[in-house]
NUGUFI-540107 format. One line per field, with one value per residue (C-alpha): residue number from 1; x, z, y; residue in one letter. Coordinates in steps of 0.25 Angstrom, whole numbers, plus 2048, in hexadecimal, padded with zeros to 3 digits. Example, Ala and Ser with C-alpha at 12.3 -4.5 7.8 and 13.67 -1.06 7.14 Angstrom:
2
seq <- (1,2)
c1 <- (831,837)
c3 <- (81F,81D)
c2 <- (7EE,7FC)
type <- (A,S)
//
This chain:
300
seq <- (1,2,3,4,5,6,7,8,9,10,11,12,13,14,15,16,17,18,19,20,21,22,23,24,25,26,27,28,29,30,31,32,33,34,35,36,37,38,39,40,41,42,43,44,45,46,47,48,49,50,51,52,53,54,55,56,57,58,59,60,61,62,63,64,65,66,67,68,69,70,71,72,73,74,75,76,77,78,79,80,81,82,83,84,85,86,87,88,89,90,91,92,93,94,95,96,97,98,99,100,101,102,103,104,105,106,107,108,109,110,111,112,113,114,115,116,117,118,119,120,121,122,123,124,125,126,127,128,129,130,131,132,133,134,135,136,137,138,139,140,141,142,143,144,145,146,147,148,149,150,151,152,153,154,155,156,157,158,159,160,161,162,163,164,165,166,167,168,169,170,171,172,173,174,175,176,177,178,179,180,181,182,183,184,185,186,187,188,189,190,191,192,193,194,195,196,197,198,199,200,201,202,203,204,205,206,207,208,209,210,211,212,213,214,215,216,217,218,219,220,221,222,223,224,225,226,227,228,229,230,231,232,233,234,235,236,237,238,239,240,241,242,243,244,245,246,247,248,249,250,251,252,253,254,255,256,257,258,259,260,261,262,263,264,265,266,267,268,269,270,271,272,273,274,275,276,277,278,279,280,281,282,283,284,285,286,287,288,289,290,291,292,293,294,295,296,297,298,299,300)
c1 <- (83A,83E,840,83A,82F,829,82C,81E,81B,829,827,818,81D,829,821,815,80C,804,7F9,7F9,804,80A,816,81E,823,82C,829,830,833,825,820,812,811,803,7FE,806,7FF,7F2,7F4,7FA,7EE,7F9,7FC,807,80D,812,811,803,808,80A,7FD,7F4,7F9,7F7,7E9,7E5,7E9,7DF,7E8,7DF,7E6,7E2,7EB,7E7,7F2,7FF,80D,813,808,80E,818,826,82B,836,840,84E,859,867,868,872,86A,860,854,84A,83D,835,838,847,846,843,84E,854,856,84C,84F,842,83C,833,824,827,81E,829,829,819,81A,825,81E,811,819,81F,812,80B,815,815,823,828,82B,830,83C,841,84A,845,850,84A,850,858,850,85B,864,870,86C,869,877,87E,876,870,863,860,854,84E,840,83F,838,83B,83F,84A,853,860,863,86C,873,878,879,881,876,86D,85F,855,847,83B,82E,821,818,81E,819,80B,80C,805,802,802,810,810,803,7FE,7F5,7EF,7E7,7D9,7D6,7DE,7D7,7C9,7CB,7D5,7D4,7D9,7E6,7E7,7E3,7ED,7F9,7F5,7F5,803,809,805,80B,817,819,816,821,82B,829,826,831,83D,847,83F,83A,848,84E,841,842,850,84D,845,851,85E,867,862,85C,863,85E,863,85C,84F,84E,851,846,83C,83E,83D,82F,829,820,81A,817,814,80F,80D,7FF,7FC,7FA,802,7FD,7F2,7EF,7E5,7DD,7E3,7F1,7EB,7E4,7F1,7F8,7EC,7ED,7FD,7FC,7F2,7FA,806,7FD,801,7F3,7E4,7DC,7D6,7D1,7CC,7D4,7C9,7CA,7D9,7DC,7D5,7D6,7CD,7D8,7E0,7D3,7D0,7DE,7E0,7D2,7D4,7E3,7E3,7F1,7F6,7F4,800,80C,816,821,82D,839,841,84F,84B)
c3 <- (CCC,CCB,CBD,CB0,CB0,CBD,CBA,CBA,CC8,CCE,CC9,CCD,CDB,CDC,CD6,CDE,CD3,CDC,CE4,CEE,CF6,CEC,CF0,CE5,CE9,CDE,CDE,CD2,CD9,CDD,CD5,CDA,CD8,CD3,CDE,CE8,CE3,CE4,CF2,CF6,CF0,CE8,CDA,CD1,CC4,CBD,CAF,CA9,CA7,CB6,CBA,CB0,CB4,CC3,CC0,CB9,CC6,CCE,CD4,CD7,CCF,CC4,CBA,CB8,CAF,CA7,CAA,C9D,C93,C8B,C8E,C91,C8C,C82,C7B,C7B,C72,C6F,C65,C5C,C5D,C51,C5A,C58,C56,C5C,C50,C52,C60,C5A,C5D,C67,C77,C7F,C8D,C96,CA3,CA4,CA7,CA5,C9E,C94,C90,C8F,C86,C7D,C7B,C77,C6D,C66,C66,C60,C55,C52,C56,C5C,C6A,C6B,C62,C6D,C78,C85,C90,C9E,CA7,C9C,C9B,C9E,C95,C9A,C94,C87,C88,C8A,C7F,C88,C81,C74,C79,C87,C8C,C95,C98,C8F,C9B,C9F,C93,C96,C92,C85,C89,C96,C91,C85,C81,C76,C74,C6A,C70,C6C,C72,C72,C70,C63,C5F,C64,C72,C7A,C89,C95,C9C,CAA,CB1,CBD,CC6,CD3,CDD,CDA,CE9,CE7,CDA,CE0,CED,CEA,CDB,CDD,CE1,CD3,CCC,CD4,CD1,CC2,CC1,CC8,CC0,CB3,CB8,CBC,CAE,CA7,CB0,CAD,C9E,C9D,CA6,CA4,CAA,CB7,CB7,CB6,CC3,CCB,CC6,CC9,CD8,CD9,CD8,CD7,CD8,CCD,CC3,CB9,CB1,CA4,CA5,CAB,C9F,C95,C9C,C9C,C8D,C8A,C92,C8E,C83,C8D,C97,C8E,C81,C75,C75,C82,C90,C9C,CA4,C9A,C95,C8C,C8C,C7F,C86,C92,C88,C81,C8E,C92,C85,C86,C95,C91,C84,C8D,C96,CA2,CA7,CA4,CA5,CB3,CB4,CA8,CA4,CA7,CB6,CB7,CAF,CB2,CA8,CB0,CB9,CAC,CA6,CB3,CB5,CA7,CA7,CB4,CB0,CA0,CA2,CA5,C96,C92,C96,C92,C89,C89,C83,C7B,C80,C8F)
c2 <- (434,443,448,44D,442,448,457,45B,456,45B,469,469,465,46F,47B,479,476,46C,473,467,462,458,450,448,43A,433,424,41E,411,40D,401,403,413,413,40B,414,421,41A,416,423,42B,433,438,431,431,425,41E,41C,40E,40B,413,40C,3FE,402,408,3FB,3F3,3FB,406,411,41C,426,42D,43C,442,43F,443,43D,43D,432,427,42A,41D,41D,414,419,414,419,424,41C,40F,412,40E,419,412,407,3FE,400,3F8,3EB,3E1,3EA,3EA,3F2,3F6,3F7,3F6,3EA,3EE,3FC,407,408,3F9,3FA,406,401,3F4,3FB,404,3F8,3F1,3FD,3FE,3EF,3ED,3DF,3E1,3D3,3D7,3E1,3DB,3E2,3E3,3E5,3F0,3F6,402,40C,415,40E,401,408,40F,402,3FB,3F1,3F4,3FB,404,406,40A,416,423,42F,438,42E,430,436,444,443,450,448,43A,435,42B,430,42A,426,427,41F,424,41B,427,42A,41C,41D,419,424,421,429,42A,42F,431,438,430,430,427,426,42A,437,43A,438,43F,44B,44E,45C,456,44F,45C,464,45A,459,468,469,45E,465,472,46B,465,473,479,46E,470,47F,484,47B,484,484,476,46F,475,471,463,462,465,458,44F,457,44C,444,44E,456,462,45C,44F,455,45F,453,44A,456,458,449,447,455,44F,445,451,45D,457,461,465,45D,460,45C,450,44D,43E,438,42C,426,425,41E,414,411,40E,405,3FD,3FC,3F7,3ED,3E9,3E7,3DE,3E6,3E7,3E8,3F5,3F2,400,408,414,41E,41A,41C,428,436,441,44B,451,455,45B,463,468,46D,473,47B,47F,481,487,479,475,47E,476,482,482,479,47F,476,475,476)
type <- (M,Y,G,A,R,F,A,G,E,L,I,A,S,K,R,G,F,F,A,S,N,I,A,L,A,P,R,P,D,D,P,H,F,V,E,S,I,A,R,Q,H,S,I,G,V,T,T,A,H,K,F,L,L,A,A,W,R,G,V,P,V,T,A,F,A,A,S,Y,L,D,T,S,V,A,I,F,T,L,E,G,S,G,L,R,R,P,A,D,L,I,G,K,R,L,G,Y,R,R,G,S,E,A,E,V,I,F,D,A,M,M,A,Q,L,G,L,P,R,S,Q,I,T,K,V,A,D,R,D,N,F,E,A,L,R,T,H,E,V,D,A,I,L,G,A,I,D,S,Q,P,D,P,S,L,D,S,I,L,M,N,V,I,R,P,P,E,Y,G,I,H,V,P,G,L,V,Y,F,A,S,N,D,L,I,H,S,Q,P,S,I,I,A,D,V,L,Q,G,I,I,R,G,W,Q,F,A,Y,S,D,H,A,R,S,L,P,I,L,L,T,A,D,P,G,N,L,S,S,E,Q,L,S,F,A,L,R,Q,Q,R,N,L,I,V,P,T,G,G,R,I,A,D,F,D,E,S,R,W,I,A,L,R,N,I,L,I,F,A,K,L,G,D,E,G,V,P,L,A,Q,V,V,N,Y,Q,F,L,R,D,V,Y,R,R,S,P,D,L,A,S,P,G,A,W,R,E,G,N)
//
């Protein structure tokens, strides 16, 4: 997919921030994306949820950085519905996609809060804003960057974010085949540095970054929606007091526990063998300037 979610990669490619010859290949419909990356000895970005389940199945891949430092999952309700907290969803209809990351994160949040999931009616394949607008459901599960720009759409939302209720897991993560990591680690370091610079540019120079992003898919991207989506995901990319692309062990442990709680898999491979923190340490040590993401001007 082209858009705000992959702005760092797109800008790094178009601005020449990669020292190596890196080509971007969108593969949003590949159901075995992690396996494909391993087979092609490549680098990919996907949800930590999909990555970890594949690694547990024995796919030879390693995560080396984060795109979204926290989950992008959100629960959307209509502004006039009065549904503003997880407890308000009891007895309501929830649109969701079966087996998705969003469903797993939602169930974990409700369990952590001690709220009865059995009293929520889940409606499969109604996780779209049209279903919410037409009152087929009372709430939907989605990604924070999928929300329509209220300046372009008459529908106004309440947004419930699981991280505000103690659910902290890695969101999107960068990973590579173990073969590539072991045989050509310099490529991983180069790509990571380029991505960090791409995200810095996206958020520190909005006036220049938007036109670059629009050229990626000019027929389907709008400046207003891109700008809105960038603002919505900002704290996931450039957190206050944090570093771009960084992730920590505590969030991986939380995700591991959530996936086991959901009975989606068993930890066939220990976290220490599928998550590498050394590339981040080395890149930030060699280029201290990368730790300063730049200023994001409100109103951009």
